[in-house]
VEXMIRO-465938 format. One record per residue (C-alpha): z negated, y negated, x negated; residue in three letters; chain; residue number from 0. Coordinates in steps of 0.5 Angstrom, whole numbers, padded with zeros to 4 digits. Layout:
% VEXMIRO-465938
ATOM       Z       Y       X   resn   chain   resi
ATOM       Z       Y       X    ALA       A    NUM
...
//
This chain:
% VEXMIRO-465938
ATOM       Z       Y       X   resn   chain   resi
ATOM   -0027    0302    0324    MET       A      0
ATOM   -0020    0304    0322    SER       A      1
ATOM   -0017    0301    0316    ALA       A      2
ATOM   -0011    0297    0320    SER       A      3
ATOM   -0017    0294    0325    LYS       A      4
ATOM   -0021    0292    0318    SER       A      5
ATOM   -0014    0288    0316    LYS       A      6
ATOM   -0013    0285    0322    VAL       A      7
ATOM   -0020    0282    0323    GLU       A      8
ATOM   -0019    0280    0315    PHE       A      9
ATOM   -0013    0276    0317    LEU       A     10
ATOM   -0016    0273    0323    LEU       A     11
ATOM   -0022    0271    0320    GLY       A     12
ATOM   -0019    0268    0314    TYR       A     13
ATOM   -0014    0264    0318    SER       A     14
ATOM   -0019    0261    0322    LEU       A     15
ATOM   -0023    0259    0316    PHE       A     16
ATOM   -0017    0256    0313    PHE       A     17
ATOM   -0015    0252    0320    ALA       A     18
ATOM   -0023    0250    0321    ALA       A     19
ATOM   -0022    0247    0313    LEU       A     20
ATOM   -0016    0244    0315    TRP       A     21
ATOM   -0019    0240    0321    LEU       A     22
ATOM   -0025    0238    0318    LEU       A     23
ATOM   -0023    0237    0311    TRP       A     24
ATOM   -0024    0229    0311    SER       A     25
ATOM   -0031    0230    0315    THR       A     26
ATOM   -0038    0229    0312    PRO       A     27
ATOM   -0039    0237    0313    LEU       A     28
ATOM   -0034    0239    0308    VAL       A     29
ATOM   -0035    0232    0303    TYR       A     30
ATOM   -0041    0236    0299    PRO       A     31
ATOM   -0037    0242    0298    VAL       A     32
ATOM   -0031    0237    0295    LYS       A     33
ATOM   -0036    0233    0290    ILE       A     34
ATOM   -0039    0240    0288    PHE       A     35
ATOM   -0032    0242    0286    VAL       A     36
ATOM   -0031    0236    0282    VAL       A     37
ATOM   -0037    0238    0279    LEU       A     38
ATOM   -0034    0244    0277    LEU       A     39
ATOM   -0028    0241    0274    HIS       A     40
ATOM   -0032    0237    0270    GLU       A     41
ATOM   -0036    0243    0268    ILE       A     42
ATOM   -0030    0247    0266    SER       A     43
ATOM   -0028    0241    0261    HIS       A     44
ATOM   -0035    0241    0258    ALA       A     45
ATOM   -0035    0249    0257    ALA       A     46
ATOM   -0029    0249    0254    MET       A     47
ATOM   -0031    0243    0249    ALA       A     48
ATOM   -0037    0247    0247    VAL       A     49
ATOM   -0033    0254    0247    ALA       A     50
ATOM   -0028    0251    0242    THR       A     51
ATOM   -0034    0247    0237    GLY       A     52
ATOM   -0035    0240    0241    GLY       A     53
ATOM   -0041    0237    0244    THR       A     54
ATOM   -0042    0234    0251    ILE       A     55
ATOM   -0044    0227    0251    GLN       A     56
ATOM   -0044    0226    0259    ARG       A     57
ATOM   -0041    0227    0266    ILE       A     58
ATOM   -0040    0222    0271    GLU       A     59
ATOM   -0039    0223    0278    LEU       A     60
ATOM   -0037    0218    0284    SER       A     61
ATOM   -0038    0218    0291    PRO       A     62
ATOM   -0030    0217    0291    MET       A     63
ATOM   -0029    0224    0289    GLU       A     64
ATOM   -0028    0222    0282    GLY       A     65
ATOM   -0031    0225    0276    GLY       A     66
ATOM   -0030    0224    0268    ALA       A     67
ATOM   -0033    0229    0262    CYS       A     68
ATOM   -0034    0226    0256    TYR       A     69
ATOM   -0034    0231    0251    CYS       A     70
ATOM   -0032    0230    0244    PRO       A     71
ATOM   -0030    0235    0239    GLY       A     72
ATOM   -0027    0242    0240    GLY       A     73
ATOM   -0020    0243    0242    ASN       A     74
ATOM   -0017    0237    0246    ALA       A     75
ATOM   -0011    0241    0249    PHE       A     76
ATOM   -0015    0247    0251    LEU       A     77
ATOM   -0021    0242    0254    THR       A     78
ATOM   -0016    0238    0258    ALA       A     79
ATOM   -0013    0244    0261    SER       A     80
ATOM   -0019    0247    0263    ALA       A     81
ATOM   -0021    0242    0269    GLY       A     82
ATOM   -0016    0244    0275    TYR       A     83
ATOM   -0016    0251    0273    LEU       A     84
ATOM   -0023    0252    0271    GLY       A     85
ATOM   -0025    0250    0278    SER       A     86
ATOM   -0020    0255    0281    SER       A     87
ATOM   -0023    0260    0277    LEU       A     88
ATOM   -0030    0258    0279    TRP       A     89
ATOM   -0028    0259    0286    GLY       A     90
ATOM   -0025    0266    0285    GLY       A     91
ATOM   -0031    0268    0281    ILE       A     92
ATOM   -0036    0266    0287    MET       A     93
ATOM   -0031    0269    0292    PHE       A     94
ATOM   -0031    0276    0288    THR       A     95
ATOM   -0038    0276    0288    ALA       A     96
ATOM   -0039    0274    0295    ALA       A     97
ATOM   -0035    0281    0297    ARG       A     98
ATOM   -0038    0285    0291    ALA       A     99
ATOM   -0042    0290    0295    ARG       A    100
ATOM   -0047    0291    0289    ARG       A    101
ATOM   -0048    0284    0288    ILE       A    102
ATOM   -0054    0281    0292    ARG       A    103
ATOM   -0051    0274    0294    PRO       A    104
ATOM   -0058    0271    0295    ASP       A    105
ATOM   -0058    0272    0287    TRP       A    106
ATOM   -0052    0268    0286    VAL       A    107
ATOM   -0053    0263    0291    THR       A    108
ATOM   -0060    0261    0288    GLY       A    109
ATOM   -0057    0262    0281    SER       A    110
ATOM   -0051    0257    0283    ILE       A    111
ATOM   -0057    0252    0285    GLY       A    112
ATOM   -0061    0252    0279    VAL       A    113
ATOM   -0055    0251    0274    LEU       A    114
ATOM   -0053    0245    0278    VAL       A    115
ATOM   -0060    0242    0278    VAL       A    116
ATOM   -0060    0244    0271    ALA       A    117
ATOM   -0053    0241    0269    LEU       A    118
ATOM   -0054    0235    0273    SER       A    119
ATOM   -0061    0233    0270    LEU       A    120
ATOM   -0058    0235    0263    LEU       A    121
ATOM   -0051    0232    0263    TYR       A    122
ATOM   -0050    0228    0269    VAL       A    123
ATOM   -0051    0220    0268    ARG       A    124
ATOM   -0049    0217    0274    THR       A    125
ATOM   -0054    0216    0280    THR       A    126
ATOM   -0050    0219    0285    PHE       A    127
ATOM   -0048    0225    0281    GLY       A    128
ATOM   -0056    0226    0279    VAL       A    129
ATOM   -0058    0225    0286    VAL       A    130
ATOM   -0052    0230    0289    PHE       A    131
ATOM   -0054    0235    0284    GLY       A    132
ATOM   -0061    0235    0285    ILE       A    133
ATOM   -0060    0235    0293    LEU       A    134
ATOM   -0054    0240    0293    PHE       A    135
ATOM   -0058    0245    0288    GLY       A    136
ATOM   -0064    0245    0292    ALA       A    137
ATOM   -0060    0246    0298    GLY       A    138
ATOM   -0057    0252    0295    MET       A    139
ATOM   -0064    0255    0292    VAL       A    140
ATOM   -0067    0254    0299    LEU       A    141
ATOM   -0061    0258    0302    ILE       A    142
ATOM   -0062    0263    0297    ALA       A    143
ATOM   -0069    0264    0299    ARG       A    144
ATOM   -0069    0263    0307    LYS       A    145
ATOM   -0063    0265    0309    ALA       A    146
ATOM   -0060    0272    0311    THR       A    147
ATOM   -0056    0276    0306    ARG       A    148
ATOM   -0050    0275    0311    THR       A    149
ATOM   -0051    0267    0311    LEU       A    150
ATOM   -0051    0267    0303    ASN       A    151
ATOM   -0045    0271    0303    ARG       A    152
ATOM   -0041    0267    0308    THR       A    153
ATOM   -0044    0261    0304    VAL       A    154
ATOM   -0041    0264    0297    LEU       A    155
ATOM   -0034    0265    0301    LEU       A    156
ATOM   -0034    0258    0304    ALA       A    157
ATOM   -0035    0255    0297    LEU       A    158
ATOM   -0030    0260    0293    GLY       A    159
ATOM   -0025    0259    0298    LEU       A    160
ATOM   -0026    0251    0298    THR       A    161
ATOM   -0026    0251    0291    SER       A    162
ATOM   -0019    0255    0290    VAL       A    163
ATOM   -0016    0251    0295    LEU       A    164
ATOM   -0019    0244    0293    TYR       A    165
ATOM   -0016    0245    0286    ALA       A    166
ATOM   -0009    0246    0289    ILE       A    167
ATOM   -0010    0240    0293    LEU       A    168
ATOM   -0013    0236    0287    ASP       A    169
ATOM   -0007    0238    0282    ILE       A    170
ATOM   -0002    0235    0288    LYS       A    171
ATOM   -0006    0229    0289    SER       A    172
ATOM   -0007    0227    0282    ASP       A    173
ATOM   -0001    0229    0278    ILE       A    174
ATOM    0005    0231    0283    LEU       A    175
ATOM    0004    0225    0288    ASP       A    176
ATOM    0001    0220    0283    ARG       A    177
ATOM    0004    0222    0276    PRO       A    178
ATOM    0002    0215    0273    GLY       A    179
ATOM   -0005    0215    0274    ILE       A    180
ATOM   -0010    0217    0268    GLN       A    181
ATOM   -0011    0225    0269    SER       A    182
ATOM   -0012    0231    0265    ASP       A    183
ATOM   -0004    0232    0265    ALA       A    184
ATOM   -0003    0225    0263    PHE       A    185
ATOM   -0007    0226    0257    ILE       A    186
ATOM   -0004    0232    0255    LEU       A    187
ATOM    0003    0229    0256    SER       A    188
ATOM    0001    0224    0251    GLU       A    189
ATOM   -0002    0229    0247    MET       A    190
ATOM    0004    0234    0247    THR       A    191
ATOM    0010    0229    0249    GLY       A    192
ATOM    0011    0234    0255    VAL       A    193
ATOM    0012    0230    0262    PRO       A    194
ATOM    0006    0230    0266    THR       A    195
ATOM    0010    0233    0272    LEU       A    196
ATOM    0011    0239    0268    VAL       A    197
ATOM    0004    0240    0267    TRP       A    198
ATOM    0003    0239    0274    GLY       A    199
ATOM    0008    0244    0277    VAL       A    200
ATOM    0005    0249    0272    THR       A    201
ATOM   -0002    0248    0274    TRP       A    202
ATOM   -0001    0248    0281    ILE       A    203
ATOM    0004    0254    0280    ALA       A    204
ATOM   -0002    0258    0277    VAL       A    205
ATOM   -0007    0256    0282    ALA       A    206
ATOM   -0003    0258    0288    ILE       A    207
ATOM   -0001    0265    0284    ALA       A    208
ATOM   -0009    0266    0283    PHE       A    209
ATOM   -0010    0264    0290    SER       A    210
ATOM   -0005    0269    0293    PHE       A    211
ATOM   -0008    0274    0288    TRP       A    212
ATOM   -0015    0274    0290    LEU       A    213
ATOM   -0013    0274    0298    LEU       A    214
ATOM   -0008    0280    0297    ARG       A    215
ATOM   -0014    0284    0293    ARG       A    216
ATOM   -0019    0282    0299    ALA       A    217
ATOM   -0014    0284    0304    TYR       A    218
ATOM   -0012    0291    0300    GLU       A    219
ATOM   -0020    0292    0300    GLU       A    220
ATOM   -0021    0290    0307    ALA       A    221
//
């Protein structure tokens, strides 16, 4: 296959994916992935807290696509900053792993499933969150064991791209559209004196730049 044809197929494929995601965004089909990204957001807070000397008390998930992480100690600035950008980074890792020729996608899918179940049992303290984590994680393990490599790769690509996109939309919804609500940016605003909107604009700029970098890199390698 010629390089130009591969690039055309790349653009067509990803354009169709984003169009389908846009149309299905508010449907039950995409809902589990959105909750998964919320979990990634809270896990990012928790990981940064632990990395800077803190602890994890509990993680909460709600069916309304909300979440909270209670992780005292550590560096409060870095912990509060890690949520939105962390979920975007996790999405980039899944996207990159799905496209890496030397990495078996079923191993990655299965590892995600095991980690989601383990973290849900260890730290999630809402009934909805625990049930979701167990079911979602078990579903990922089942896909890893029973599905083809192509399907595993497709699942990882879909999760990765949706995670990156949802992080951007989440920042816009929580910070730019509703700057007065209790959000990570609001917490940083109280901590630093820098307005909430400044944090929101900064984070969304970083998330968009990261998304374009991922897609540009994938396009050049197509």
